[in-house]
N, C-alpha and C positions, 0 to 999 in steps of 0.2 A: 698618433696618436702623443697630444703631448700633454703632462704634466703638470698642473699645475694648481695655485693655491683659489680656495673659494673669491676671493676677493677680486683673483686674476678672470675667474668665470665671467663674477659681473659685471669688469669689465667690458669684456669680451664677449658678452650677449645683451648690452646697451645699446651697442652699435644697431643691431637687428633692425631692420625698418618694418611698417607696418603692421596687422596682426595676424603674427604666424601662429599657425597650428603645429601644437605640442605634442607629442605621443610620450607618455612617461609609464614604467613598469607598475601594472596593479597589484590587485590581490595584496598578499602580504610582503614584496616587493619590492616596495614602492623607492625608487631612489632622493629621499626626503631634503639631502640635505642640498642634495644637484636641484631640485625644485626650489625650495627656496632661496635660492640663490639668483633662480629663473627669475623668481616672483618678486625680487627687487631688481631686477635690471630692468621687467618690460610690465608698460604700464598697460598695454593692452595683447593678452591671446589668448586662444580657445585652446583649452586643454584636456585631449582625450585619454580614459581612461578606463579599464575595466575593473568590477568591482572594488573602486576607491575604497579605502579607511577613511576612516577618519583623520583631520588634516589638513584637508584638501585647500587651497586658498581658497577664500570666501571672502570677498571685495568683488568692487566695480571695475570692470574693464578684463577680466576672467569669464569666459562664457564657458561652464563646464558641456563636455561631449560623451556621450557612452553607448553602448550598445549592450549594456549590463550593468543596472547600477547597484553600488554597494552602500553602505552606509552611509561614507563622506561624501556621497553627493543625492539622497534619495531626498527628498522634497525641497531643493532650491530650486528659485526663482532663476534662475540662470543658467539652469539643466536647458541642454535639449538631445531627446533619448531617441536613438536611430533604431526601429527593431531591424534586428540582424538575427539567423543562427549563426552561433559563432565561428563554423566553418566558412563562414561568405566574409569574415570582418577583415581578413588581407587586402579582398577585392573592395569592397567599401573602402578601403586608405588607397587602393588603388587608384580606384574611379572618379570617389564623387568624394571623399575627404582627405585630397595630400596631405601629407607632414612638412613641416618644412624643417623640425627637430625632433630628436626621440631623446629622450633620459633611459636611461638603463643602468641595474646597480648587477654590479661584475664582482667577480674575484680579482683577485690583484693578476699582476699579470704571471702566466708560465710557460717555457718555452714559443715566444712570441704569440701567444694567443689569451686569452680569456676565458673566462665560459657568463654567461649568464644564469648559470647558477640554478635556485629554487623556480623560476618564470621563463620561461621559453615562450609560448602559446605566440599571438601575434606578433610579437618584438623582430623576430629577423624578416618576415613583412615590413612591416614599418621600416626597419636599418636598410632596409633594398630602394624600396620609395625613396627615402631622402637621401640619398645616395646619387641616386638616379637624378634628383632635382635639384641638385647641389646644396643640400643642406647640411645640417649640424648633428653628429651624431655624439653624444656627450657621455662618458661614464661615471657613474660612483663607483672607485674598485672598496672593497669592502674585505679586509680579511680573514673575517667569518665567515663567509657568504661561502659556500660547497661549491667546490667543482663539481658539476657536471656533465654528461656527455651526451650525443645523438646532438641535435641541430644546438645545442646549445651553446656551442663551443665556436666560438670567433676570433676571428684575427685579427691583433688587434691596431694594423693599417684600418680595418675596418670603425673605426674610432676618431676621432677628429682633436678632442679634448679628455681627460680623465682629472678627475679630485680622486686621492684616499682618506678614507675612514676607517676606524674602527670601532665598530660598535655592534652588536647581539642584534639577529632578524626576528623579527616582531613573530608573534604569535596568535593565533586564535584566542577569545578566552573559550578555559575548560566548563563545559557544559555539560555533569555527571547525567545519567540513561534515567527514565522517569521508569516507573510501572509500565507507561503508555508505550512510550518507543521501546521497551525490553520486550512488548508485547508484539509490536509490529515488526521488529528484529527478526524474534522465533517464526513468524509466521510467515517473511521475505524468505527467509532461511531454507522451509520447508520448500519453496519454489524456485532454490537453485538445481538447476543439475550437476550430474557430477564431472569434476573436471574442467566446469563451466569457464569462461575469463569474464573477469567481473571489470563493470565501471559502476563506480558508486560516488557521491560529492562526500562533499563534510556535513557534521551536527550527529544529533544524539540518533536518530533512525539509521542513517547509515554504519555508524560504529557499533550498533547494537547489531546491526547485521552480521558486519564482520566476524562481533562477538561470538557470533554465533554461528558461525561457521569453521573454528580455529578444529574443528577434530576433524575437518578434509584433509583431504592431500590430492595434487595433481591441479588445484587452482591454478589459474594465470591472471593477468590482470593487464588492458586495454582502457584508460581511461582518461579524459579529458584532465582530472585530477585526481591525487590521492595524499593521505592526510597520515595518523599514526595508528589506523586501524589494519593499513597493509602493513605496517611495519610489527605488528602485530602477529596478525599472519605469517609472514618470515620465520617470524620466532616461535613462530609453534609448527612451522614443518609441514604447513597447506598449501604451501607453493611450490608451483612444480621452479625446480632451480637450473632446469633446463630452458625455461621460457625469460626474456626480459621481463622487467616489469616496465610496462610502458606506458607514456602519461604528457602531458603538457607543459604542465604548473604544481606545484607541492608544497606545501603550509600545516606546520604542525607544530611540534614543539623541537627546544635544543638535542633533544635527543634523536628525532628521526633528522632533521638538520646534519647531528655529525654522521648520520648514517647512511645517507645519500652522496657524501663529501667522498669524490674517487669512488664510487661503487661502481662498478663494470655492470651491473646486474640492472641498472635503472639506467634507462634510457630516453630521456625529455627530449621528444620532437613539435617540428612547429605544428600551430594550429591546424593546417590544412592537413596535414597529415591526422592527426591521431582523431579526428572530426568530422573526417572524412566518411561518410558511412557505404562507400565501396569499398572500403579499408576496413572499415567495421565489422562490415557482414562477411569478411574472410578471415574474422576471429570465430574458432570453433564454442559454439555453444555461447553466444557473447549475451551476458544477462546482464541488462541496464536496469538502476534502481534509481528511479528518481521523484522529489516531492514535488508537491502540487499545493498551492491556495485553497484551493476549491476543486469539484468534480460535481459534474450534473449525470443528470440520469439515460444521458444521450453517452455517458462512458468520455466527455471529453472533459483536459485539465484547461487548468487557469495555472499558471506559475508565474507570470510576470505582474497581474496590476489588482489591487485593492480597493473596493470603493471605486474603480474609474482613474487613480492615482498611481502611476506605474511605480514596482516596489521593487522590481528587478531587473527581467527582460527574459528573452529565450535563453539565452545561455548556450548551451549545447544537447537540451534536453532535446529539442526536433532533431537534431543529427543523428543521435546513441539511440534513440526508438527506431526510426526507420531500418540505423543499420541492425538492429538486435534484430527486429523482424525480417528480415533478409540473410541474419544468419545461419549455418549448419544448426540446429536443436535451439536456434535462441531466445530470450523472452523481455519482452519491455514490459516492466513492471512499474506503478506508480502508487507510492505508499506516504501515506500522508494518518494524521489524527483524526478519528470521525467527530472531534468536539472541538473548535478553536477558543480554548482558555481566554483568555484577551479578549476578545471578541463576544465573548459569550455568545457562539451560533453554529449552528451545524454547517459542516465543510463540504459535506454532498446536500446540492441543493439542486430546484428542478433544471431547472437551464441556466449557462453560467451570463451575464448580466453584462460582462465585458469579455475582452479577445482570447480565441482559442489561443492557449500554446501547443500543445498535441492531441490526437487522439489517435483510436484503435490502437491501444493498447495490449497486453498478453494479458494480463492483471493489474486490477489497481486493489487496494491491503489499506486495512485498519487496524487497529488494532481491536478492529468485532470481529475481521474474517476476511475472506478473502473474494472476491467476484472474479468469474474469469472471464474475460472480454472477447478473444478473439474465437473464432467458430461457432459463439451462437448468435441466433439472430438480436435484432435491437429489444424487442422486447424481454426476452429472456437475459441482455444484458443488465435493462433497469430492475429487472425483480430483483435480480442477483446484487444488484448494489443497494437497494432495497432495503432489504434482506442480512447482507453479509456485511457490509462494512459504514452503512450509516449508524449513526449511536440513536439506540432506541427512543429516546425525546423526541427525534426528530422523523421519526417512521410513518406519522398518522397520516401529519402533515406532506409528508413530501409522497405517500400515496393520494390523497386526495390533490393534490398538483401536477402528478404525473399521468395520473386520470383524464386531468382537463388538458395535455397535452399528445393525448392518445393511444399513453401504453395500458393495457389492460392488468395491473395491477392487484394483485390478493392482497 
């Protein structure tokens, strides 16, 4: 590994031929300074990121690629969306979309190693593919990046060039709980078994679920990601301290970043492990809580598209729903508000107009109540969704539309 200046990095990259594919860390661990140098150096390239945040280059010559679209790529005309379960993205990079350059955001060197810190995810797989193809691995080493363990640890020989920075990590904007999210959180918490293994994302509803579990004991975490809610559980004594907290990436407050730094309780693994349904199913009472944009009377969920346009993607939802359903005592829960306040429409619809993200859940929950999906026939599922999940203002129209679909709704 050679540590060089940013100007020197521009010079190194300027000599690259063609239109290389660049894989960069996403979420809240994007190596922005390294990406800026690359954007200065290359007139054309393809940029592959997961959940990219605002600030991604937006100019002619840059083609954006993602299987999970974040706010930094959403709505872009130059976006290529690749539908894929998150567990399969490493194989996508190995087969259909081989990378030429990988940009990672790491710690400083420590005993000949770097740590990928808060973002492991698909990056180990991308690095392996680049090394096998003779491409470049470039690290933005940040003294404020927490050192994490598991698959986050990277030998410095795996990196070709590095630049050094000293700047705080980005954090998601805090959104305080609403009356609706608290109601959903309380309802979901009642469905979480004792000593469950939790998988939750980030947002008002997952945070509300975790807040409602603070009095529990013996919980554990096997998740695609986690945020400050897990730290709150740890402080409350709700987590089993004999079980590692396992995830693939993490983002949240500066307090969370300080807590995960050199914390042997936290184990960050590559996506192929955390999102493997077979490994998920081995976790005791794996309880998966995921959101959706819409659900329909067939108990199908859409978490990817709005009015036909890509909003996000599959993410890990399909991986964890399958894994949870095969876990001993596991449960797969979809949680969403019954009414979309911005669009002013019901989130429960007769039939999804777009692609289905997931189906065959254990429960679907809104602030109105919970529908038991698994174990009920299709007519009972639809009736429970109408009676327990849908907003009262939407029920009459749903009942009429459901009857036209063949459901004997009361």
